[in-house]
N, C-alpha and C positions, 0 to 999 in steps of 0.2 A: 169801500163799503157802500152798500145800497142806501138810497135815501129813505128815511123813515118818517113817521108822522111827526116826530119831534122836529124835524127840519122846517116845519110850518111856523114855529115860534121864533120870536125876534131875539134869541139869545145866542147869536153866533158872535165869536170873536174874530173869525177870518172867514173868507169866502170858500168854505168847505162844508162837509156834512157835520152834523151835530157831535158826532163821537170824536172829532179832532179839536183839540184844545191848543191854543198858540201859547207856547212857553210853559213854565212850570212854576210860576209865581203862585203860592198858596192863597195869597191875598187878592187875587184878581176876582172880581165880582160883577155880575150883571144884574141889575135891578129894574123892576117896574113899580111905578106908583100910579094909582088910580084915584081920582077924586071926583065927587059929583055933589051937587047941592040943589036945593029947591030955588025957585025964582024969588022968593021972599028973603032968602038969606038966613033962614032960621034953622036950617038942617044941613049938615055937612057930613059926608062919609068919605073916609080915606082909607085905602088898603095898599099894602106893598108886598112884593115877593122878591127875594134875592137868591141867586144861585152862585155858589163857589164850585165850579166844575173840577177844579184841581185837587179838591179835598172831599169831593162827593158830599157836599152839604147844601141844603136848601132851607131858607128861612122865610117866615111870613109874619106880618103885622097887621 
């Protein structure tokens, strides 16, 4: 399969294109967490994104 724009993201399980998933474990997940805060420590923002490619599910918090 040709490389797509999705291949720029860090959600690879194996060194192949995005459409190839290693194994069939439905619980395999790849997650990202982002956090930022101000210099005073009074404000904090955290967000996360997870993908379960074997069951075609994406979740975010």
